[in-house]
MIBATOR-330116 format. One record per residue (C-alpha): residue number from 1; residue in three letters; x, y, z. Coordinates in Angstrom, 3 decimals, padded with zeros to 6 digits, always signed. Each point is the difference from the previous one (the first is absolute). Layout:
<sites>
{i->NUM | aa->ala | u->X | v->Y | w->Z}
...
</sites>
This chain:
<sites>
{i->1 | aa->unk | u->+003.978 | v->-019.551 | w->+004.721}
{i->2 | aa->unk | u->-003.789 | v->+000.090 | w->-000.017}
{i->3 | aa->unk | u->-001.444 | v->+001.996 | w->+002.882}
{i->4 | aa->unk | u->-003.730 | v->+000.095 | w->+000.659}
{i->5 | aa->unk | u->-001.391 | v->+002.988 | w->+001.860}
{i->6 | aa->unk | u->-003.398 | v->-000.552 | w->+001.515}
{i->7 | aa->unk | u->-000.044 | v->+000.629 | w->+003.709}
{i->8 | aa->unk | u->+000.958 | v->+003.653 | w->-000.266}
{i->9 | aa->unk | u->-002.625 | v->+001.142 | w->-002.508}
{i->10 | aa->unk | u->-001.649 | v->+003.270 | w->+000.877}
{i->11 | aa->unk | u->-001.512 | v->+002.810 | w->-001.972}
{i->12 | aa->unk | u->+001.421 | v->+003.374 | w->+000.906}
{i->13 | aa->unk | u->-002.310 | v->+002.931 | w->-000.612}
{i->14 | aa->unk | u->+000.991 | v->+003.551 | w->-000.831}
{i->15 | aa->unk | u->+000.971 | v->+002.081 | w->+003.006}
{i->16 | aa->unk | u->-001.210 | v->+003.592 | w->+000.170}
{i->17 | aa->unk | u->+003.193 | v->+001.928 | w->+000.748}
{i->18 | aa->unk | u->+001.695 | v->+003.256 | w->-000.941}
{i->19 | aa->unk | u->+000.142 | v->+001.340 | w->-003.537}
{i->20 | aa->unk | u->+003.017 | v->-000.786 | w->-002.151}
{i->21 | aa->unk | u->+000.079 | v->+003.452 | w->-001.516}
{i->22 | aa->unk | u->+003.328 | v->+000.778 | w->+001.630}
{i->23 | aa->unk | u->+001.575 | v->-002.880 | w->-001.941}
{i->24 | aa->unk | u->-001.329 | v->+000.798 | w->-003.471}
{i->25 | aa->unk | u->+002.497 | v->+001.521 | w->-002.384}
{i->26 | aa->unk | u->-001.040 | v->+003.064 | w->-001.988}
{i->27 | aa->unk | u->+001.516 | v->-001.404 | w->-003.206}
{i->28 | aa->unk | u->+001.269 | v->-003.354 | w->-001.226}
{i->29 | aa->unk | u->+003.398 | v->-000.787 | w->+001.522}
{i->30 | aa->unk | u->+002.373 | v->-002.928 | w->+000.122}
{i->31 | aa->unk | u->-000.281 | v->-001.394 | w->+003.504}
{i->32 | aa->unk | u->+003.039 | v->-001.406 | w->+001.785}
{i->33 | aa->unk | u->-000.496 | v->-002.793 | w->+002.513}
{i->34 | aa->unk | u->+001.168 | v->+002.128 | w->+002.916}
{i->35 | aa->unk | u->-002.328 | v->+002.925 | w->-000.680}
{i->36 | aa->unk | u->-003.018 | v->-001.549 | w->+001.757}
{i->37 | aa->unk | u->+000.495 | v->-001.962 | w->+003.229}
{i->38 | aa->unk | u->-002.495 | v->-002.591 | w->+001.276}
{i->39 | aa->unk | u->+000.631 | v->+000.053 | w->+003.740}
{i->40 | aa->unk | u->-003.011 | v->-001.550 | w->+001.772}
{i->41 | aa->unk | u->-003.507 | v->-001.376 | w->-000.369}
{i->42 | aa->unk | u->-001.511 | v->-002.454 | w->-002.437}
{i->43 | aa->unk | u->+000.761 | v->-000.567 | w->-003.678}
{i->44 | aa->unk | u->+000.114 | v->-002.994 | w->-002.323}
{i->45 | aa->unk | u->+002.071 | v->-001.126 | w->-002.921}
{i->46 | aa->unk | u->-003.109 | v->-000.282 | w->-002.126}
{i->47 | aa->unk | u->-000.790 | v->-001.664 | w->-003.313}
{i->48 | aa->unk | u->-002.550 | v->+001.791 | w->-002.164}
{i->49 | aa->unk | u->-001.493 | v->-000.518 | w->-003.460}
{i->50 | aa->unk | u->-000.759 | v->+002.823 | w->-002.404}
{i->51 | aa->unk | u->+000.151 | v->+000.554 | w->-003.776}
{i->52 | aa->unk | u->+000.481 | v->-003.734 | w->-000.545}
{i->53 | aa->unk | u->+003.147 | v->-000.007 | w->+002.155}
{i->54 | aa->unk | u->+001.149 | v->-001.064 | w->+003.440}
{i->55 | aa->unk | u->+001.740 | v->+002.739 | w->+001.976}
{i->56 | aa->unk | u->+001.953 | v->-000.014 | w->+003.247}
{i->57 | aa->unk | u->-000.354 | v->+002.995 | w->+002.305}
{i->58 | aa->unk | u->-000.124 | v->+001.189 | w->+003.586}
{i->59 | aa->unk | u->-003.596 | v->+000.143 | w->+001.271}
{i->60 | aa->unk | u->-000.083 | v->+002.327 | w->+003.008}
{i->61 | aa->unk | u->-002.823 | v->-000.363 | w->+002.518}
{i->62 | aa->unk | u->+001.122 | v->+002.069 | w->+002.942}
{i->63 | aa->unk | u->+003.712 | v->-000.124 | w->-000.749}
{i->64 | aa->unk | u->+001.913 | v->+003.210 | w->+000.750}
{i->65 | aa->unk | u->+002.126 | v->+001.477 | w->-002.806}
{i->66 | aa->unk | u->+001.958 | v->+003.196 | w->+000.683}
{i->67 | aa->unk | u->-002.014 | v->+000.420 | w->+003.185}
{i->68 | aa->unk | u->-003.390 | v->-000.190 | w->-001.747}
{i->69 | aa->unk | u->-002.387 | v->-002.966 | w->+000.515}
{i->70 | aa->unk | u->-001.232 | v->-001.320 | w->-003.363}
{i->71 | aa->unk | u->-003.476 | v->-001.476 | w->-000.340}
{i->72 | aa->unk | u->-000.611 | v->-002.374 | w->-002.922}
{i->73 | aa->unk | u->+002.836 | v->+001.297 | w->-002.194}
{i->74 | aa->unk | u->+001.897 | v->-001.929 | w->-002.674}
{i->75 | aa->unk | u->+003.612 | v->+001.113 | w->-000.498}
{i->76 | aa->unk | u->+002.675 | v->-001.115 | w->-002.417}
{i->77 | aa->unk | u->+002.682 | v->-002.180 | w->+001.662}
{i->78 | aa->unk | u->+002.731 | v->+002.277 | w->-001.324}
{i->79 | aa->unk | u->-001.410 | v->+003.031 | w->+001.796}
{i->80 | aa->unk | u->+000.274 | v->-001.263 | w->+003.579}
{i->81 | aa->unk | u->+002.715 | v->-001.258 | w->+002.335}
{i->82 | aa->unk | u->-001.146 | v->-002.237 | w->+002.860}
{i->83 | aa->unk | u->+001.944 | v->+000.914 | w->+003.143}
{i->84 | aa->unk | u->+001.093 | v->-002.741 | w->+002.404}
{i->85 | aa->unk | u->+000.779 | v->+002.131 | w->+003.088}
{i->86 | aa->unk | u->+002.975 | v->-000.402 | w->+002.307}
{i->87 | aa->unk | u->-002.376 | v->-001.063 | w->+002.792}
{i->88 | aa->unk | u->-000.561 | v->-003.286 | w->-001.862}
{i->89 | aa->unk | u->+003.683 | v->-000.948 | w->+000.017}
{i->90 | aa->unk | u->+000.526 | v->-002.621 | w->+002.710}
{i->91 | aa->unk | u->+002.493 | v->-002.613 | w->+001.148}
{i->92 | aa->unk | u->-001.287 | v->-003.559 | w->-000.133}
{i->93 | aa->unk | u->-000.207 | v->-001.880 | w->+003.247}
{i->94 | aa->unk | u->+000.527 | v->-003.664 | w->+000.748}
{i->95 | aa->unk | u->-002.403 | v->-002.138 | w->-002.015}
{i->96 | aa->unk | u->-000.886 | v->+002.857 | w->-002.348}
{i->97 | aa->unk | u->+002.081 | v->-001.248 | w->-002.920}
{i->98 | aa->unk | u->-000.998 | v->+001.039 | w->-003.527}
{i->99 | aa->unk | u->+001.837 | v->-002.591 | w->-002.115}
{i->100 | aa->unk | u->-001.482 | v->+001.254 | w->-003.280}
{i->101 | aa->unk | u->+001.845 | v->+003.289 | w->+000.688}
{i->102 | aa->unk | u->+003.114 | v->-001.733 | w->+001.301}
{i->103 | aa->unk | u->-000.508 | v->+001.479 | w->+003.482}
{i->104 | aa->unk | u->+000.226 | v->-001.378 | w->+003.523}
{i->105 | aa->unk | u->+000.138 | v->+001.189 | w->+003.592}
{i->106 | aa->unk | u->+001.829 | v->+003.317 | w->+000.344}
{i->107 | aa->unk | u->-000.379 | v->+000.993 | w->-003.654}
{i->108 | aa->unk | u->-001.789 | v->+003.236 | w->-000.894}
{i->109 | aa->unk | u->-002.977 | v->+000.169 | w->-002.355}
{i->110 | aa->unk | u->-002.658 | v->+002.529 | w->-000.991}
{i->111 | aa->unk | u->-003.496 | v->-001.453 | w->-000.338}
{i->112 | aa->unk | u->-003.057 | v->+001.790 | w->-001.322}
{i->113 | aa->unk | u->-002.595 | v->-001.988 | w->+001.963}
{i->114 | aa->unk | u->-002.848 | v->-002.190 | w->-001.177}
{i->115 | aa->unk | u->-002.259 | v->+001.399 | w->+002.715}
{i->116 | aa->unk | u->-001.340 | v->+003.546 | w->+000.111}
{i->117 | aa->unk | u->+002.397 | v->+002.021 | w->+002.166}
{i->118 | aa->unk | u->-000.648 | v->+003.715 | w->+000.694}
{i->119 | aa->unk | u->+002.521 | v->+002.383 | w->-001.489}
{i->120 | aa->unk | u->+001.473 | v->-002.306 | w->-002.663}
{i->121 | aa->unk | u->-001.156 | v->-001.101 | w->-003.475}
{i->122 | aa->unk | u->-002.476 | v->-002.887 | w->-000.085}
{i->123 | aa->unk | u->+000.570 | v->-001.365 | w->-003.503}
{i->124 | aa->unk | u->-002.204 | v->-002.734 | w->-001.411}
{i->125 | aa->unk | u->-000.627 | v->-001.855 | w->-003.241}
{i->126 | aa->unk | u->-003.373 | v->+000.214 | w->-001.710}
{i->127 | aa->unk | u->-001.974 | v->-001.239 | w->-003.000}
{i->128 | aa->unk | u->-003.292 | v->+001.414 | w->+001.273}
{i->129 | aa->unk | u->-000.412 | v->+002.256 | w->-003.039}
{i->130 | aa->unk | u->-000.319 | v->-003.018 | w->-002.310}
{i->131 | aa->unk | u->-003.202 | v->-001.936 | w->-000.733}
{i->132 | aa->unk | u->+000.184 | v->-003.742 | w->+000.477}
{i->133 | aa->unk | u->-002.160 | v->-000.566 | w->-003.083}
{i->134 | aa->unk | u->+002.615 | v->+001.725 | w->-002.207}
{i->135 | aa->unk | u->+002.909 | v->-002.282 | w->+000.886}
{i->136 | aa->unk | u->+000.842 | v->-003.667 | w->-000.428}
{i->137 | aa->unk | u->+001.829 | v->-000.719 | w->+003.238}
{i->138 | aa->unk | u->+001.878 | v->+002.456 | w->+002.178}
{i->139 | aa->unk | u->+002.679 | v->+002.628 | w->-000.536}
{i->140 | aa->unk | u->+003.621 | v->-001.092 | w->+000.014}
{i->141 | aa->unk | u->+002.559 | v->+002.142 | w->+001.853}
{i->142 | aa->unk | u->+003.655 | v->-000.467 | w->-000.987}
{i->143 | aa->unk | u->+003.130 | v->+001.648 | w->+001.379}
{i->144 | aa->unk | u->+002.159 | v->+001.064 | w->-002.942}
{i->145 | aa->unk | u->+002.796 | v->+001.880 | w->+001.738}
{i->146 | aa->unk | u->+001.212 | v->+001.902 | w->+003.041}
{i->147 | aa->unk | u->+002.607 | v->+002.745 | w->+000.097}
{i->148 | aa->unk | u->+001.199 | v->+000.838 | w->+003.504}
{i->149 | aa->unk | u->+002.780 | v->-000.174 | w->+002.579}
{i->150 | aa->unk | u->-001.116 | v->-003.251 | w->+001.619}
{i->151 | aa->unk | u->-002.412 | v->-002.918 | w->-000.115}
{i->152 | aa->unk | u->-003.758 | v->+000.472 | w->-000.170}
{i->153 | aa->unk | u->-002.924 | v->-002.345 | w->+000.675}
{i->154 | aa->unk | u->-003.794 | v->+000.066 | w->+000.164}
{i->155 | aa->unk | u->-001.721 | v->-002.563 | w->+002.210}
{i->156 | aa->unk | u->-003.115 | v->-000.711 | w->+002.033}
{i->157 | aa->unk | u->+000.202 | v->-001.058 | w->+003.633}
{i->158 | aa->unk | u->-002.357 | v->-002.680 | w->+001.280}
{i->159 | aa->unk | u->-000.491 | v->-002.591 | w->+002.705}
{i->160 | aa->unk | u->+002.208 | v->-002.455 | w->-001.872}
{i->161 | aa->unk | u->+002.811 | v->+002.391 | w->-000.875}
{i->162 | aa->unk | u->+000.737 | v->+002.202 | w->-002.978}
{i->163 | aa->unk | u->-001.362 | v->-000.337 | w->-003.520}
{i->164 | aa->unk | u->+002.582 | v->+001.670 | w->-002.236}
{i->165 | aa->unk | u->-001.363 | v->+001.734 | w->-003.083}
{i->166 | aa->unk | u->+003.192 | v->+001.653 | w->-001.291}
{i->167 | aa->unk | u->+003.619 | v->-000.116 | w->+001.154}
{i->168 | aa->unk | u->+003.347 | v->+000.914 | w->-001.550}
{i->169 | aa->unk | u->+002.401 | v->-002.001 | w->+002.176}
{i->170 | aa->unk | u->+000.106 | v->-002.981 | w->-002.376}
{i->171 | aa->unk | u->-000.310 | v->+002.111 | w->-003.134}
{i->172 | aa->unk | u->-003.179 | v->+000.817 | w->-001.877}
{i->173 | aa->unk | u->-001.654 | v->-002.916 | w->-001.730}
{i->174 | aa->unk | u->-003.190 | v->-002.009 | w->-000.505}
{i->175 | aa->unk | u->-000.648 | v->-000.250 | w->+003.754}
{i->176 | aa->unk | u->-000.404 | v->+003.777 | w->+000.196}
{i->177 | aa->unk | u->-003.533 | v->-000.111 | w->-001.350}
{i->178 | aa->unk | u->-003.479 | v->-000.716 | w->+001.313}
{i->179 | aa->unk | u->-003.627 | v->+000.105 | w->-001.112}
{i->180 | aa->unk | u->-002.434 | v->+002.421 | w->+001.581}
{i->181 | aa->unk | u->-003.759 | v->-000.671 | w->-000.412}
{i->182 | aa->unk | u->-002.308 | v->+002.623 | w->-001.440}
{i->183 | aa->unk | u->-001.752 | v->+002.242 | w->+002.545}
{i->184 | aa->unk | u->+002.545 | v->-000.516 | w->+002.777}
{i->185 | aa->unk | u->+001.692 | v->+002.422 | w->+002.371}
{i->186 | aa->unk | u->+002.825 | v->-001.166 | w->+002.255}
{i->187 | aa->unk | u->+003.163 | v->+001.213 | w->+001.743}
{i->188 | aa->unk | u->+003.572 | v->-001.191 | w->+000.470}
{i->189 | aa->unk | u->+003.315 | v->+000.918 | w->+001.628}
{i->190 | aa->unk | u->+002.647 | v->+001.801 | w->-002.089}
{i->191 | aa->unk | u->+003.499 | v->-000.592 | w->+001.388}
{i->192 | aa->unk | u->+003.333 | v->+001.664 | w->-000.862}
{i->193 | aa->unk | u->+003.425 | v->-000.972 | w->+001.344}
{i->194 | aa->unk | u->+001.732 | v->+003.361 | w->-000.625}
{i->195 | aa->unk | u->-001.041 | v->+003.650 | w->+000.025}
{i->196 | aa->unk | u->-000.277 | v->+001.886 | w->-003.276}
{i->197 | aa->unk | u->-002.053 | v->+000.015 | w->-003.182}
{i->198 | aa->unk | u->-001.594 | v->-003.138 | w->-001.467}
{i->199 | aa->unk | u->-001.685 | v->-000.041 | w->-003.408}
{i->200 | aa->unk | u->-002.252 | v->-003.054 | w->-000.234}
{i->201 | aa->unk | u->-001.305 | v->-000.973 | w->-003.441}
{i->202 | aa->unk | u->-003.157 | v->-002.099 | w->-000.140}
{i->203 | aa->unk | u->-001.896 | v->-001.485 | w->-002.912}
{i->204 | aa->unk | u->-003.649 | v->-001.042 | w->+000.104}
{i->205 | aa->unk | u->-001.710 | v->-002.311 | w->-002.479}
{i->206 | aa->unk | u->-003.539 | v->-001.181 | w->-000.545}
{i->207 | aa->unk | u->-002.202 | v->-001.692 | w->-002.586}
{i->208 | aa->unk | u->-002.979 | v->+002.125 | w->-000.987}
{i->209 | aa->unk | u->-003.022 | v->-001.989 | w->-001.136}
{i->210 | aa->unk | u->-000.246 | v->+001.880 | w->-003.306}
{i->211 | aa->unk | u->+003.388 | v->+001.709 | w->-000.476}
{i->212 | aa->unk | u->+002.272 | v->-002.867 | w->+000.963}
{i->213 | aa->unk | u->+003.316 | v->+000.310 | w->+001.837}
{i->214 | aa->unk | u->+000.830 | v->+003.480 | w->+001.323}
{i->215 | aa->unk | u->+002.877 | v->+001.345 | w->+002.089}
{i->216 | aa->unk | u->+001.447 | v->+003.137 | w->+001.546}
{i->217 | aa->unk | u->+003.331 | v->+000.862 | w->+001.633}
{i->218 | aa->unk | u->+000.809 | v->+002.759 | w->+002.494}
{i->219 | aa->unk | u->+002.746 | v->+000.955 | w->+002.445}
{i->220 | aa->unk | u->-000.741 | v->+000.943 | w->+003.618}
{i->221 | aa->unk | u->+002.587 | v->+001.891 | w->+002.046}
{i->222 | aa->unk | u->+000.629 | v->-000.461 | w->+003.737}
{i->223 | aa->unk | u->+002.173 | v->+002.348 | w->+002.082}
{i->224 | aa->unk | u->+001.339 | v->-001.853 | w->+003.028}
{i->225 | aa->unk | u->+001.152 | v->+002.424 | w->+002.682}
{i->226 | aa->unk | u->+002.282 | v->+001.289 | w->+001.414}
{i->227 | aa->unk | u->+000.782 | v->+001.086 | w->-003.547}
{i->228 | aa->unk | u->+002.467 | v->+002.592 | w->-001.260}
{i->229 | aa->unk | u->-001.352 | v->+002.002 | w->-002.920}
{i->230 | aa->unk | u->+003.614 | v->+000.486 | w->-001.111}
{i->231 | aa->unk | u->+000.225 | v->-003.682 | w->-000.885}
{i->232 | aa->unk | u->-000.938 | v->-000.618 | w->-003.626}
{i->233 | aa->unk | u->-001.319 | v->-003.543 | w->-000.440}
{i->234 | aa->unk | u->+001.643 | v->-002.132 | w->-002.654}
{i->235 | aa->unk | u->-001.397 | v->-003.160 | w->-001.593}
{i->236 | aa->unk | u->+001.036 | v->-003.049 | w->+001.967}
{i->237 | aa->unk | u->+000.785 | v->-003.494 | w->-001.201}
{i->238 | aa->unk | u->-003.733 | v->-000.631 | w->-000.239}
{i->239 | aa->unk | u->-000.520 | v->+002.641 | w->-002.662}
{i->240 | aa->unk | u->-003.494 | v->+001.141 | w->-000.819}
{i->241 | aa->unk | u->-001.573 | v->-001.712 | w->-002.989}
{i->242 | aa->unk | u->-002.666 | v->+001.220 | w->-002.401}
{i->243 | aa->unk | u->-000.609 | v->+003.492 | w->+001.349}
{i->244 | aa->unk | u->-003.274 | v->+000.519 | w->-001.798}
{i->245 | aa->unk | u->-001.313 | v->+002.494 | w->+002.539}
{i->246 | aa->unk | u->+000.841 | v->+003.634 | w->-000.586}
{i->247 | aa->unk | u->-000.179 | v->+002.746 | w->+002.592}
{i->248 | aa->unk | u->-001.790 | v->+002.584 | w->-002.118}
{i->249 | aa->unk | u->-003.333 | v->+001.367 | w->+001.148}
{i->250 | aa->unk | u->-001.912 | v->+003.214 | w->-000.062}
{i->251 | aa->unk | u->-001.132 | v->-000.046 | w->+003.614}
{i->252 | aa->unk | u->+000.841 | v->-002.066 | w->+003.026}
{i->253 | aa->unk | u->-003.558 | v->-001.253 | w->+000.223}
{i->254 | aa->unk | u->-000.054 | v->-001.525 | w->-003.485}
{i->255 | aa->unk | u->+001.243 | v->-003.316 | w->-001.313}
{i->256 | aa->unk | u->+002.520 | v->-000.320 | w->-002.786}
{i->257 | aa->unk | u->-001.367 | v->+000.034 | w->-003.573}
{i->258 | aa->unk | u->-000.827 | v->-003.413 | w->-001.422}
{i->259 | aa->unk | u->+001.041 | v->-000.045 | w->-003.666}
{i->260 | aa->unk | u->-001.455 | v->-003.442 | w->-000.582}
{i->261 | aa->unk | u->+000.044 | v->-003.523 | w->+001.283}
{i->262 | aa->unk | u->+003.206 | v->-001.888 | w->+000.652}
{i->263 | aa->unk | u->-000.609 | v->-003.482 | w->-001.292}
{i->264 | aa->unk | u->+001.564 | v->-002.884 | w->+001.830}
{i->265 | aa->unk | u->+002.221 | v->-002.019 | w->-002.296}
{i->266 | aa->unk | u->-000.747 | v->-003.662 | w->-000.367}
</sites>
């Protein structure tokens, strides 16, 4: 599907908040997803460009990780788990059906909301770091795989119903993709039918005006509560594909190393 985002464009400036010194490791370590928890405030799944390469990352602008607000920090996707708290698990009422998740009245669902809600993560999508003059067209987002205990979907709510960006109910295919213009910031709902751990693998692609087709792939982890730490997640039927993102970094406030550009195959 081709989705155009225009009405929600806004530039988000850096927020002067507390230092991230408490989160910085003293030496390079391998970070596990669960070691750093994003529990509230604003962050984006951002697309950046550096060293002739696209790179996916979390861009924190007020988001709280391990109890510390982060101001204008880029963090590797493999270093953070986004927490969907138990307070967001609800039973659907009459007329609140979510057919793209296979849910109707009386069914339970956890939804990370599209609107800014105090005390929970406010997770957006952003291409604001990119210059329009550097790109021919927008940035493509594609869902490659989801590992988790239930179904997962990402959608935007509007006056005329839901615009579904990603969903797993009918399998993952060509419809689980959209184009995001350069310089745009927008938000969506993230819904999960069951509690537990979900690993969501996303690929972004773009055509640079001088370098040609570029791409990057990363996996973002969501912890839907109530969650038992004793449960070890196993890959589901929608196994993760192309795990190009590693979870190795020297400090929580740094992005993963970019060894070179990933060129989009023809």
